[in-house]
C-alpha positions in Angstrom: 75.3 114.7 99.8 71.5 114.4 99.9 69.7 114.3 96.6 67.6 117.4 95.7 64.0 116.4 95.1 61.6 118.3 93.0 58.3 119.7 94.2 56.5 116.8 92.6 58.1 114.4 95.0 56.9 116.3 98.0 53.4 115.7 96.7 54.3 112.1 96.2 54.8 111.6 99.9 51.2 112.5 100.5 49.6 110.1 98.1 50.2 106.7 96.6 48.6 107.7 93.3 50.5 110.0 91.1 48.2 112.1 89.0 48.7 115.2 87.0 45.8 116.9 88.7 47.4 116.2 92.1 50.8 117.8 91.6 50.9 121.0 89.6 53.6 122.3 87.4 56.4 124.4 88.9 56.4 126.4 85.7 53.4 128.7 85.0 54.6 129.7 81.6 52.7 128.3 78.6 53.8 124.8 77.5 56.0 124.6 74.5 55.7 121.2 73.1 58.4 121.7 70.5 61.0 122.8 73.1 62.8 119.5 72.6 63.3 117.3 69.6 62.3 114.3 71.7 59.0 115.9 72.8 57.7 117.4 69.6 54.1 118.5 69.2 53.2 115.3 67.4 54.1 113.4 70.6 51.4 115.2 72.6 47.9 113.7 73.0 44.9 114.3 75.1 43.0 111.9 77.4 43.7 109.8 80.5 46.0 107.0 81.2 45.8 104.7 84.2 48.9 102.7 85.1 50.3 100.9 88.1 53.1 98.7 89.3 56.6 98.9 90.5 57.2 101.2 93.5 60.9 101.3 92.7 60.1 103.6 89.7 57.5 105.8 91.4 59.8 108.8 91.7 60.8 108.5 88.0 57.1 108.3 87.1 56.3 111.4 89.2 59.0 113.4 87.4 57.9 112.2 83.9 54.3 113.0 84.6 55.1 116.5 85.7 57.4 117.1 82.7 54.8 115.7 80.2 52.1 117.9 81.7 54.2 121.0 81.1 54.5 120.1 77.5 51.1 118.7 76.7 47.7 120.2 77.7 44.5 118.2 78.3 46.3 115.1 79.8 45.7 113.1 83.0 48.1 110.3 83.9 47.6 108.3 87.0 50.3 105.9 88.3 49.7 103.9 91.4 52.9 102.3 92.9 51.1 99.2 93.9 54.0 96.8 93.4 55.1 94.8 90.3 52.8 91.9 90.8 49.7 94.0 91.3 50.6 96.1 88.2 50.9 93.0 86.0 47.6 91.7 87.3 45.9 95.0 86.6 47.4 95.1 83.1 46.2 91.5 82.4 42.7 92.5 83.7 42.6 95.5 81.4 42.4 98.1 84.3 45.9 99.4 83.6 47.0 100.8 80.3 50.5 99.8 81.0 52.3 98.2 84.0 55.6 98.9 85.7 57.5 95.8 86.8 60.9 95.2 88.4 61.2 92.0 86.4 60.1 91.1 82.9 56.9 89.0 82.3 57.4 85.4 83.4 56.6 82.4 81.2 53.3 81.7 83.0 52.3 85.4 82.8 53.1 86.0 79.1 50.1 84.2 77.6 47.7 86.0 79.8 49.3 89.4 79.0 49.2 88.6 75.3 45.5 87.7 75.5 44.9 91.2 77.0 46.3 92.7 73.8 43.7 92.7 71.1 45.9 92.0 68.0 49.4 91.6 69.3 51.6 90.5 72.2 52.7 92.2 75.4 56.3 93.4 75.4 58.8 94.5 78.1 60.4 97.9 77.7 63.3 98.6 80.1 62.9 102.2 81.2 64.5 102.8 84.6 67.9 101.7 86.0 67.6 101.5 89.8 71.0 100.9 91.4 70.8 98.9 94.7 72.9 100.5 97.4 74.6 98.4 100.2 74.4 101.1 102.9 76.0 100.9 106.3 76.3 102.8 109.6 79.6 102.1 111.2 81.2 104.7 113.4 84.6 105.7 112.2 84.6 103.7 109.0 84.4 105.3 105.6 84.9 103.9 102.1 83.9 100.4 103.0 84.7 97.8 100.3 83.0 94.4 100.0 83.5 91.5 97.6 80.3 89.6 96.7 81.4 86.6 98.7 82.0 88.7 101.8 78.6 90.4 101.3 76.9 87.0 100.9 78.4 85.8 104.2 77.3 88.9 106.0 73.7 88.6 105.0 73.7 84.8 105.4 74.8 85.3 109.0 78.2 83.6 108.5 80.1 86.8 109.3 78.9 88.5 112.5 81.6 91.0 113.5 82.9 94.0 111.6 86.5 93.0 112.3 86.1 89.6 110.7 89.1 88.5 108.7 87.2 88.5 105.4 86.1 92.2 105.8 89.7 93.1 106.9 91.0 91.5 103.7 88.6 93.6 101.6 89.6 96.8 103.6 93.3 96.5 104.4 93.7 100.2 105.3 90.6 100.5 107.5 90.4 100.4 111.3 87.5 98.0 111.7 85.9 97.8 115.2 84.7 94.6 116.8 81.1 95.8 116.6 78.4 93.2 116.0 77.0 93.4 112.5 73.2 94.0 112.3 71.8 93.2 108.9 68.6 94.8 107.8 66.4 93.3 105.0 63.0 94.0 103.4 60.1 92.5 105.3 57.7 92.9 102.4 57.7 91.2 99.0 60.1 93.3 97.0 61.7 93.6 93.6 64.7 95.0 95.3 65.1 91.9 97.3 64.6 89.8 94.2 67.4 91.5 92.4 69.7 91.7 95.4 69.3 88.0 96.2 69.8 87.2 92.4 73.1 89.1 92.6 74.2 87.1 95.6 73.1 83.8 94.1 74.9 84.5 90.8 78.1 85.8 92.2 78.5 83.8 95.5 76.7 80.5 95.0 78.9 78.7 97.7 78.1 81.3 100.3 74.5 82.2 99.4 72.3 79.1 99.5 68.9 80.8 99.7 68.3 81.5 96.1 66.6 84.3 94.4 63.2 85.5 95.7 61.1 88.6 96.3 60.7 87.4 99.9 63.7 87.3 102.2 64.7 83.7 103.0 67.9 83.9 105.0 67.7 83.5 108.8 68.4 86.3 111.3 68.6 90.0 110.7 65.9 92.6 111.1 63.1 93.2 108.6 61.8 96.6 107.6 59.1 97.6 105.1 60.2 99.4 102.0 63.6 100.9 101.2 62.7 103.9 103.4 62.2 101.5 106.3 65.5 99.7 105.7 67.3 103.1 105.5 65.7 104.2 108.7 66.7 101.0 110.5 70.3 101.2 109.3 70.5 104.9 110.3 69.4 104.1 113.9 71.9 101.4 114.7 75.7 101.6 114.8 77.0 98.4 113.1 74.0 98.1 110.8 74.0 97.3 107.1 71.2 96.9 104.6 70.3 97.0 100.9 68.0 99.7 99.4 67.3 101.8 96.4 70.1 104.3 95.9 68.1 107.5 96.6 67.1 106.3 100.1 70.7 105.7 101.1 71.7 109.1 99.8 68.8 110.9 101.5 69.6 109.2 104.9 73.3 110.3 104.6 74.4 106.7 105.0 77.7 105.2 103.9 77.5 103.3 100.6 79.9 100.4 100.1 82.0 99.9 97.0 81.2 96.4 95.6 83.6 94.0 93.9 82.8 93.3 90.3 84.0 90.7 87.8 86.9 92.8 86.7 88.4 92.5 90.2 87.7 96.1 91.1 85.8 97.7 93.9 83.2 99.8 92.1 81.7 103.0 93.6 78.0 103.5 93.0 77.5 106.2 90.5 75.0 106.6 87.7 77.7 106.0 85.1 79.0 102.9 86.9 75.4 101.4 87.1 74.8 102.2 83.4 77.9 100.2 82.4 76.4 97.1 83.8 73.2 97.6 81.9 75.1 98.4 78.7 76.6 94.9 78.9 73.3 93.2 79.6 72.0 90.6 77.0 68.7 91.3 75.4 66.9 88.0 75.5 63.5 89.1 74.1 62.6 89.1 70.4 62.0 92.1 68.2 60.6 95.0 70.2 60.5 92.9 73.3 63.6 94.1 75.1 63.7 91.7 78.1 67.2 91.7 79.5 69.6 89.4 81.3 71.9 91.2 83.6 75.5 89.9 84.0 76.2 90.4 87.7 79.7 89.2 87.1 80.4 91.9 84.5 84.1 92.4 83.7 83.4 95.9 82.4 85.9 98.3 84.0 84.3 100.5 86.6 80.9 98.8 86.4 78.8 98.8 89.6 77.2 95.3 89.5 74.1 95.5 91.7 71.4 97.0 89.6 67.7 96.4 88.8 65.8 97.4 85.7 62.1 98.3 85.8 60.1 97.6 82.7 57.0 99.2 81.2 54.8 96.3 80.1 52.6 97.4 77.2 50.8 95.9 74.2 53.0 96.0 71.1 49.8 96.0 69.0 46.2 96.2 70.1 46.2 99.2 72.5 42.7 100.9 72.5 42.6 103.6 69.8 41.6 106.3 72.4 44.7 105.4 74.4 47.4 104.6 71.8 48.7 108.1 71.0 48.9 109.0 74.7 50.7 105.8 75.6 53.2 106.5 72.8 53.6 110.1 73.7 54.2 109.6 77.4 56.5 106.6 77.1 58.2 108.3 74.2 59.1 111.2 76.6 60.3 108.7 79.3 62.6 107.0 76.7 63.9 110.3 75.2 67.3 111.7 76.1 65.5 114.5 77.9 63.4 112.1 79.9 66.3 109.9 80.9 68.4 112.9 81.9 65.8 113.8 84.5 66.5 110.6 86.4 70.0 111.2 87.8 68.9 113.7 90.6 66.3 111.2 91.7 68.7 108.4 92.5 68.4 106.5 89.2 70.8 106.0 86.3 69.9 106.9 82.7 69.6 104.1 80.1 72.9 103.7 78.1 72.4 105.2 74.7 72.6 101.8 73.0 69.6 100.6 75.1 67.7 103.9 75.1 67.6 104.1 71.3 66.1 100.6 71.1 63.4 101.4 73.6 62.6 104.7 71.8 62.3 102.8 68.5 60.0 100.2 70.1 57.7 102.9 71.6 57.4 104.6 68.2 56.3 101.3 66.6 53.4 100.7 69.1 50.1 100.4 67.2 
């Protein structure tokens, strides 16, 4: 089933910058800031925010911007999906009020980001769970199942035919053709690639020797730009398989493989299954810094293991006075139960409640 996108996303296709003035509300009734306990009148502020970064969360940002506009008048929020690296650079340079990133600040970035904050440090707030789908196009085959080691061998070029013994072992009831496997990977630097290769490296070290990186390192295969490009390439070729953000696989009507987890199950990709992996993630940051370490070998029953988290990077203290209330109001909406509930139709998974409440508390403490 294809995901149903809101009108905001149609506008998103026309511009890389998401602005409240660019995509209007679908609701012409007067805003009611107190309609939800998580979006009370006190959370509304006026002014302009400029943010940029992760393209993986651009659809979430579009929806949140639209919803916040409906509740709060006199607001302009611009989000440019320029990529995680560019977003962090803009935050450090002071041209972005917050940044979106598919990974938390690295050790060499943290001091620069801290220096940008007038009286505090920069913190990482997990806000969006983006499941990574392994999507395939194989005539006559449904409900494909792949263990991490099998997946690693496929993308490393060690398994080249769909009727390989390893794939048969994972799919004992399937009639697998002798079709040549055509792998498709991202040609651009990508947080999705970073997380996908991290999964392979952590779960199949013997079969995946190319490490974790934003740039694809393994030989062979076909490169395509963006998750939309990967989805298109897989769609066009029988025997193709690729990794992409969940929504792109759904919208292209591609088969999505069940992936083996640490519990010995083949987990189907659902919002709930992805959330289970994040619920078991370890928070490695201190205080309100909620940097997380994902356990790709999670033994949680039913957990889908290939997930990425996008963070909002913001000053814990020291945000400019004319921006502070708006940063807190907007990110507070994103972290609210209402804001997280808006994500499922867009191909994301809501934050588990145990994580969401920590993020909400951290946002409220910004000063």
